[in-house]
SERO-350453 format. One line per 4 residues: number of its first residue (from 1); their letters; for each residue x, y, z of N, C-alpha, C. Coordinates in Angstrom, 3 decimals. Example, Ala and Ser with C-alpha at 12.3 -4.5 7.8 and 13.67 -1.06 7.14 Angstrom:
<nodes>
1	as	13.190,-5.690,7.800,12.300,-4.500,7.800,13.200,-3.300,7.800  12.850,-2.250,7.080,13.670,-1.060,7.140,12.900,0.030,7.870 .
</nodes>
This chain:
<nodes>
1	mtgp	15.689,-21.635,192.021,15.819,-23.066,192.079,17.085,-23.472,191.341  17.671,-24.543,191.795,18.843,-25.081,191.123,18.720,-26.590,191.003  19.311,-27.164,189.990,19.275,-28.607,189.786,19.618,-28.935,188.348  19.665,-30.220,188.009,20.034,-30.612,186.652,18.935,-30.322,185.639 .
5	qwra	19.335,-30.179,184.407,18.414,-29.849,183.326,18.537,-30.879,182.214  17.427,-31.181,181.584,17.433,-32.089,180.441,16.738,-31.392,179.289  17.388,-31.304,178.148,16.807,-30.711,176.943,16.714,-31.768,175.859  15.501,-31.933,175.324,15.299,-32.918,174.274,15.936,-32.458,172.962 .
9	rkpp	15.857,-31.176,172.678,16.434,-30.623,171.452,16.964,-29.227,171.752  17.964,-28.808,171.018,18.508,-27.472,171.171,18.590,-26.850,169.794  18.659,-25.583,169.616,18.498,-24.511,170.595,17.026,-24.178,170.823  16.732,-23.370,171.853,15.340,-22.999,172.126,14.719,-22.195,170.985 .
13	aplg	13.410,-22.268,170.906,12.651,-21.547,169.884,12.260,-20.158,170.386  11.744,-19.296,169.493,11.396,-17.941,169.879,10.150,-17.824,170.765  9.327,-18.873,170.854,8.104,-18.811,171.658,8.082,-19.997,172.603  7.949,-19.726,173.894,7.946,-20.817,174.857,7.139,-20.479,176.092 .
17	ltfc	6.856,-21.501,176.858,6.146,-21.366,178.123,7.000,-21.974,179.219  6.781,-21.541,180.444,7.470,-22.114,181.593,6.425,-22.535,182.610  6.482,-23.810,183.010,5.570,-24.350,184.016,6.372,-24.782,185.232  6.036,-24.272,186.402,6.600,-24.770,187.651,5.708,-25.924,188.085 .
21	vtrk	6.302,-27.108,188.272,5.505,-28.308,188.505,5.821,-28.934,189.864  4.804,-29.570,190.441,4.962,-30.306,191.693,4.456,-31.733,191.495  5.013,-32.615,192.252,4.655,-34.028,192.133,3.369,-34.330,192.881  2.764,-35.478,192.534,1.627,-35.975,193.296,2.130,-36.386,194.678 .
25	sdlt	1.295,-36.234,195.679,1.717,-36.452,197.061,2.135,-37.889,197.361  1.730,-38.852,196.536,2.093,-40.249,196.802,3.452,-40.633,196.201  4.156,-39.690,195.588,5.472,-39.956,195.014,6.555,-39.193,195.761  7.718,-39.818,195.918,8.875,-39.077,196.409,9.388,-38.210,195.266 .
29	hdey	10.263,-37.287,195.569,10.845,-36.445,194.519,11.574,-37.318,193.491  12.364,-38.280,193.951,13.112,-39.135,193.030,12.188,-39.989,192.160  11.112,-40.514,192.743,10.141,-41.289,191.958,9.490,-40.407,190.900  9.175,-39.175,191.291,8.556,-38.235,190.363,9.493,-37.928,189.196 .
33	vdyw	10.743,-37.616,189.486,11.703,-37.303,188.429,11.852,-38.493,187.491  11.931,-39.705,188.047,12.048,-40.905,187.226,10.836,-41.049,186.300  9.642,-40.890,186.841,8.424,-40.985,186.023,8.392,-39.876,184.964  8.654,-38.657,185.410,8.567,-37.502,184.512,9.545,-37.638,183.350 .
37	rneh	10.766,-38.066,183.642,11.808,-38.170,182.616,11.632,-39.400,181.716  11.292,-40.535,182.303,11.315,-41.784,181.557,9.964,-42.246,181.033  8.872,-41.695,181.531,7.553,-42.087,181.034,6.806,-40.894,180.441  6.572,-39.858,181.248,5.799,-38.708,180.772,6.450,-38.048,179.554 .
41	amip	7.754,-37.836,179.611,8.448,-37.158,178.501,8.442,-37.981,177.227  8.142,-39.272,177.334,8.151,-40.143,176.164,6.756,-40.370,175.573  5.734,-39.700,176.123,4.384,-39.812,175.564,4.433,-39.301,174.123  3.976,-40.078,173.160,4.049,-39.647,171.762,3.042,-38.538,171.459 .
45	lpml	3.527,-37.336,171.393,2.704,-36.169,171.106,3.242,-35.477,169.863  2.460,-34.559,169.296,2.968,-33.781,168.156,4.267,-33.066,168.547  5.111,-32.844,167.571,6.454,-32.339,167.812,6.493,-30.879,168.271  7.099,-30.670,169.440,7.428,-29.335,169.904,8.721,-28.900,169.225 .
49	ktfc	9.002,-27.611,169.258,10.294,-27.132,168.752,11.394,-27.655,169.668  11.267,-27.409,170.958,12.167,-27.970,171.970,11.344,-28.256,173.217  11.904,-29.059,174.099,11.259,-29.364,175.373,12.350,-29.553,176.405  12.247,-28.831,177.496,13.249,-28.894,178.550,12.586,-29.295,179.857 .
53	qfyv	13.229,-30.191,180.587,12.824,-30.505,181.950,13.970,-30.102,182.864  13.651,-29.377,183.916,14.616,-28.922,184.903,14.205,-29.545,186.226  15.066,-30.399,186.780,14.740,-31.108,188.019,15.332,-30.358,189.207  14.499,-29.957,190.146,14.934,-29.154,191.284,15.696,-30.004,192.290 .
57	dadr	16.819,-29.500,192.735,17.565,-30.057,193.858,17.176,-29.205,195.062  16.288,-29.725,195.912,15.695,-28.936,197.005,16.745,-28.421,197.980  17.733,-29.230,198.331,18.753,-28.801,199.293,19.598,-27.659,198.737  20.079,-27.811,197.505,20.887,-26.742,196.899,20.056,-25.486,196.681 .
61	sael	18.797,-25.650,196.304,17.924,-24.492,196.098,17.718,-23.735,197.402  17.525,-24.472,198.505,17.348,-23.833,199.820,18.607,-23.078,200.226  19.779,-23.656,199.972,21.045,-22.978,200.291,21.187,-21.687,199.501  20.910,-21.748,198.205,21.027,-20.542,197.370,19.991,-19.493,197.752 .
65	aeva	18.788,-19.929,198.078,17.747,-18.983,198.498,18.168,-18.267,199.764  18.768,-19.010,200.701,19.219,-18.396,201.955,20.310,-17.365,201.691  21.260,-17.697,200.828,22.325,-16.757,200.479,21.735,-15.483,199.880  20.706,-15.630,199.051,20.087,-14.483,198.381,19.051,-13.776,199.243 .
69	glla	18.728,-14.350,200.413,17.710,-13.746,201.261,16.306,-13.922,200.725  16.074,-15.033,200.034,14.769,-15.319,199.435,14.201,-16.612,200.003  12.911,-16.813,199.811,12.292,-18.083,200.177,12.542,-19.088,199.062  12.805,-20.336,199.438,12.979,-21.389,198.434,11.608,-21.809,197.919 .
73	gayd	11.503,-22.079,196.632,10.250,-22.548,196.048,9.955,-23.980,196.471  8.706,-24.384,196.350,8.284,-25.726,196.739,8.002,-26.589,195.508  8.727,-26.346,194.437,8.488,-27.066,193.195,9.458,-28.229,193.045  9.044,-29.215,192.255,9.910,-30.351,191.960,10.608,-30.195,190.619 .
77	gise	10.110,-29.293,189.792,10.737,-29.090,188.501,10.104,-27.972,187.712  10.709,-27.717,186.579,10.213,-26.713,185.638,10.170,-27.375,184.264  9.081,-27.174,183.565,8.911,-27.685,182.211,8.880,-26.499,181.259  9.659,-26.592,180.180,9.720,-25.502,179.211,9.514,-26.014,177.782 .
81	ptyr	8.263,-26.085,177.334,8.027,-26.396,175.924,8.203,-25.127,175.087  8.744,-25.280,173.885,8.876,-24.133,172.991,8.267,-24.476,171.629  7.962,-23.443,170.881,7.210,-23.560,169.632,7.885,-22.743,168.541  7.636,-23.123,167.287,8.209,-22.387,166.149,7.659,-20.973,166.056 .
85	dvdh	6.343,-20.824,166.321,5.676,-19.534,166.222,4.284,-19.663,166.848  3.490,-18.612,166.788,2.159,-18.617,167.388,1.254,-19.651,166.718  1.355,-19.805,165.409,0.522,-20.799,164.716,0.853,-22.217,165.197  2.122,-22.500,165.378,2.545,-23.804,165.885,2.012,-24.018,167.309 .
89	frel	2.097,-22.993,168.147,1.553,-23.058,169.505,0.053,-23.372,169.465  -0.662,-22.638,168.647,-2.119,-22.828,168.527,-2.438,-24.249,168.051  -1.720,-24.705,167.034,-1.936,-26.046,166.481,-1.754,-27.126,167.556  -0.676,-27.048,168.308,-0.422,-28.064,169.339,-1.366,-27.932,170.522 .
93	tldp	-1.663,-26.716,170.921,-2.548,-26.498,172.070,-3.951,-27.035,171.806  -4.413,-26.946,170.577,-5.753,-27.408,170.232,-5.804,-28.894,169.856  -4.650,-29.531,169.725,-4.603,-30.945,169.343,-5.125,-31.809,170.503  -6.116,-32.666,170.265,-6.679,-33.499,171.335,-5.657,-34.414,171.987 .
97	rvrv	-4.640,-34.867,171.235,-3.602,-35.720,171.826,-2.828,-34.973,172.900  -2.609,-33.691,172.696,-1.896,-32.888,173.700,-2.774,-32.680,174.923  -4.025,-32.376,174.708,-4.936,-32.140,175.833,-5.072,-33.366,176.730  -5.042,-34.561,176.147,-5.178,-35.789,176.930,-3.823,-36.255,177.442 .
101	ga	-2.820,-36.303,176.568,-1.515,-36.867,176.924,-0.691,-36.020,177.866  -0.682,-34.732,177.652,0.148,-33.861,178.484,-0.554,-33.486,179.753 .
</nodes>
């Protein structure tokens, strides 16, 4: 996949996850990116080490996939939260605000 990336903080931490995400069917890709960047990313949650949103450009991704002889993914973006360490991951994962807000 290819497209623009947004990082809330740099540099990345030693522990992170990668989520391939798709939009709800009632949103266009552009509406989804707008919501994801301007509303979802601003939900007040406990502090991650870093958080990255990668917005997929479907046309460019399809072109690159064709050049590489691969199938293009059907995702709208990638989310990459990172953590200071395993204890930090555990603390945030078990926090009720994260379970509801994220």
